[in-house]
N, C-alpha and C positions, 0 to 999 in steps of 0.2 A: 536452472528452473525456467528462466525466460526463454532460453534456446530450445528447451523441450516443448514449451508451449507454442513457440513460433513454428517449430517443425510440425507440430500437431495441427495447427491452423492451416499450414501450407498443404498438408495431406488432405484435410477436409475440403479445402478449396479445390484441389485437383480432383477429388472424388466427385464433387458436385459438377465439375466441368466435363467429366469423363463421358457421360451419355451424349452430350452435344458434340464433343470431338469425335466420338465413334460414328455418329450419324454423318458428320461432315466428311470424315475419311471415306465412309462407304459411298457417299454421293460422288466424291472426287474420283474414286476408283471406277465407279459405274460410268461416269462421264468419259473418262479416259479410255475405257474399254469400247464404248460406242464410237468415239471419234477415231480410235485406233483401228477398229474394224472397217470403218468407211475408208480410211486412208489405205489400208491393206487391200481392200476390194478394188480401189481405184487403180492399183498397180497389178491387178490380176486379170485373167481372161474370164469370159462369161462362164465357161465350163468349170474353171477352178473355183469360182464363187459358189457354185452349187455342189461342189465336191467337198470331201472331208480333208483335203490337203491344201486349202487355200493359203495358209500361212507358211507353207513350205517353199513356195515360189519355184517349183520344179522347172518351169519354163522361163524363169528370170523375172525381172521387174519390167513391167510394160508401161514405160513412160509415154509411149505413143498414144495411150488412152487420153492423156491431157492434150496432146497436139490434135488428135481427132475431135475431141470435145470442143476445143477452142475454135477450130476451123469448120469442121463438117457440121457439128450440132449448133453452130451459130452462137455459142456461148460468148464469143468476143463481142457480138452485136448487143446481146443482153447486158453483158458486163459494162460496156462503155455507156450504154443508155442509163443504167442505174448510177454509174459514177457521175455522169453529167447531171442527172436529176438531183442526186444527193448533195453534191458539192455546191451547186447553184442554190438549191433550196436552203441548205444549212447556213450558207453565207448571208442570204437575204433575210432569213429568219432572225439572225443575230442583229443585222443592221436595222430591222424594224422593231424587234422586241426590246433590245437594250436601251435605246433612247426613250421608248415609251415607258418601260419599267422605271427608268431613272426619274422621269418627270412625275410619274404617279407616286413614287416613293418619297420624293424630296420636296415637292411643291404642293401647297395647299391651294386649291381653286375650286370654284363651283362646278360640280359635276364629277369631281375626282372619284368619290365613292361610287357613283353611278357607273362610271367606266369600269372600275374594278369589278363591280358586281356583274356587269355584262360579260366581261372576259371570264369570270368565274362560271357563269351559266353556260358559256360556250364549251367549257371543259366537260360539262355533264351531258352534252348532246351526243348520242351515239352516231358514228359516221353512217351506219346503215340507214338511219332515218332521213338523211339528206342526200343520199346517193341518187335516188330516182328523180327528185326535182332538179338536181344538178345535171343529170344525164339528159333530162328533157330539154333544159336550156341549151346544153352543149349541142344536142342534135338539131335544135331549131336554128342555131347559129352556125351549124356545120363545123364545130370545133372538136369533134371526137378525133382520136388518133393525132392529137396536136401536142407537141412537146411543151409548148408554152402553157397550155391549159393544165397539163399534168404537174408542171412545176408550180404554177399558181395555186392549185388545189393542195399540194403538199405544204406550201407556205401558209396558206389560210388555215389549215387544220392544225398545224403545229405551233403557230404563233401564240395562242393562249397559254399553252404549257410553258413555253420559253419565257413568256412575259411574267407569269406568276413565279417561276423559279428565280428569275433575276430580280423580281420585285422584292422578294424576301432577302436576297443577297445585298441589294443596294441599301436596304433599310439598316443593315448592320455596319455600313461604312460610316466612319466618323465625319461629322460636319466640319471639323477643323480644316480639312483639305480645301473645301470650298470657300471657307472664310479667309484662308490665307491667299487663295487665288483671287478672291474679290478685292482684297487689300492691294494686290499687285496690279489690279485693273484688268483682270482676265474675264471676258464675258462668259455667261453660263454655258453656251454651246461649246466654246473652246475648252472650258473647264471639264466638261464631260468627256470630250474626245482625247484630251491630253493627260488628264489626271484620273478621273473616275473610271473611265473605260479600261485603262490598263490595270487599275486596282481590282476590278471585277474579273480579271482574267481567269482565276480558278473556276468561278461560276460559269463563265462564258464557254470555257473549254468543256466543262462537264455537260452543259445543256447541248452543246454542239455534238458531243459524242452520243448522247441519248437520241438526239434527232437523227444523226447519221444512221444509227442502228435501226430506228423506227422506219425511216424512209427506205433504207436498203432492203429491209425485210417486208415492206408493205406489199400486200397481195390483192386485197379485195377491190380497191379503187383502181389499181392498174388493170385488173381483169375487165373492168367495165369500160374504162376510157382508153385503153391501149390494146386494140384488137389486132393491129398489124404487127408483123414480125419486126419491122424496122424501128418501131417505137416501144417495143416491149422491154420492161425491166427484167432483172434476173428471176424474181419470184415467179412471175407468170411464165417466163420462158422455161424455167426448170420444171414447172408443173406440166407443161406441154411435152417436154422431153420424157418425163416419167410416163405420161400417157402413151407416148409413141413406142415405149419399150416393148409392148406386146407384139409389135410388128417387126422391129429391128433386132431386138434381143441383145443389144450392145450394153450390157450391164456395167462393164468396166468403164466405158465412156460416160455412162450416167453418173457413176460414183465419182469419177474424175471431175465432172461438172459440179457436183455437190461440194467437193473440196475447193474448187475455184471460187464458187459463190460464198462459201463460208470463210475464206481466207481473209478478206478485208476486216470483218468484225473481229476475228481472232487476233489479228495484228494490232487492232485498236486496243483491245483488252490487254494484250501482252505488254505493250509499251506505255500505255496511258492509264493503267489500272490505278496507280498511285495518285495521279491527278484527279481521277474520278472520285476516289475516296476523299481527297482533300477538298474537292469542290462540294461534295455532299455534306461533309461533317464540319468543314472549316469556314473561314470567312476572314474579314479584316477586323480592325478595331471597332468595337461597338460605340456608337455615338450616344 
C-alpha cells in the first residue's frame, strides 16, 4: 500500500513538473538551433548562406572565414581590446569591492548605513542618464578614445553591483574565523586577505564571471567613448562590421566574427557553470 502511494506521489510530482521541463527543452533546442545555424554559416560561403543547401557544404568547410575575419576585418584588434578591458576591469573591481564589502558587513561604524545606501542608490541610476555629463567632461579634458578612461568607467559602473553581491556573501561567513585569527595576533587586514578573502572565493568567482560577461558585451558606453578602431571593443567593432556587410557582402566572415566574439562567454559558461550556481545559491557557515 505504501509503495503504491509513493509511486502515485512520484507520478503526480512528475506530472506537475512536465510543463516546466517541456518549456525548458524547447528553449534549449531553439538555442542550439540558433547557435548551430551561426556556426554552420561561419563555415559557408556567402552564396551558400542564401541558398537552400547551406548545410550540405558542397564546397567544403571554409575555415578561411575565421582567418579572414581575424586579420582582414580587424577582429583581432577588437578582441584584444575587449580582453584587455575586461581582465583589468574585473580584477580591479574585485580588489576594490571585496575589501569594501568586508568592512561594511563586519564592522559597525558611523556612516556605515549611509555608505550602503549610497551604493544602493548607485545601482538604480541608469547609465544613459550619466553618459552625456561624462562625455562632456571627457571631451573637455581630451580623454575620449582613451583606454584608461574606458577601464575606469567600467570599474566605476560595476563596483556597486559587485560590492552588494559580496556584502551579502561576507555577512554569511562565520565570525569564528576572525576570532581565532585575533587570538593568534593576526591584524584585521591580514585576516581579510589570508582567511576571509579565500573563504569568499565562490562569491568572488561568480561576481567576476558576471562582470566579465557584462563588460565583454557592453556596447553603449563603448560606442560613445571609443570612436577609433584602435580602441574599439568587440561589441562596437562587430556592429560596424555588420553595417559594412552591405558593401562587402562577406557574410561568412561576418558570422565567423560572431562566433569568435561569442566564444569567450561560451567557454566561461561551459567550464564554470557549476561555480556560478554554487556562488549564487551557496555560501559558507552562517555566523
